[in-house]
C-alpha positions, 0 to 999 in steps of 0.5 A: 699293156706295157703302156699301163705297166710304164704309168703304173711305174710312173704312179708310184715312182712320184707317190714315192718321191713325194712321200720320201719329201714328206717324211725328209720335211718331218724331220727336218722339223724334228732336227729343228725341234732339237735345235730350239730346245738347245736354244730354248733350255741354254737361256733358262740356263742363263735366266737361272743363273743370272739371277742366282748370282743377282741372288747370292751377291748381297745386292738384294735384302735378305728375303728377295735374296732368299726369294730368289736364289731358292727360285733359282735354285728349284729351276736349274734342279728340276726334271724334265718333268716338273721343269715347266712349273720351275721355270715359271715359279722363277718368273713369278719371284723374278715378278715379286722381287723387282714388281716396284721401280726402286727395287730395280734402281737400289740393284743399278746404284748397287756396285756392279749392279749395272752390269747386273741389272743389265745381264738378268734384263737381257737374260729375262728378254730372251727365254720368251723369244727361245719358248716362242721358236721350239712353240713354234717349231713344235707346231708345224711338227704336230700340223704336218704329223697329223696328216693321213698320208704321215699317219698311214705310212707311218713317215715320223717313225718312233720319233715321240710326238713333239710337245710344247714348252708352257710355262709364265715367262712375263718378264717384270715390268719394273725391270724391262721399262729401265733396260730398255 
């Protein structure tokens, strides 16, 4: 009888340790999502700020400046539920303004244009990477949260279900070619 109780107690302790380890892993994944989201927000803000600064610099033609400024301003001011759409519209505006190489060349030839073009190219290049890191962390947390043990024992607690950030983040081809 005593040996059976010891074995039952040992199994319960092992199961408890395993569940505790899984809950800790899930908590670390949620922390990773938070850190990746903060990095993504920083890169999106940087891209919008550089685009807005470029639009107000007087280097671009008035129509391109207006399109770029409106999209960058909307991206910076967007509420959380509209953020993906606003950021996608900024990507589309960047592709429209820098669709052809002559526009990028004209930007580079302007005083301070080389630095502005380089800064914009870097900001545009970093957004897809930050989004990929965020969405990878979200995917890992989702896969773990789908396991029965996580659902049955409510190991996720009251943490909201992680959502991926889906947006159009394709960079302007002419800008990317010149940055290389």
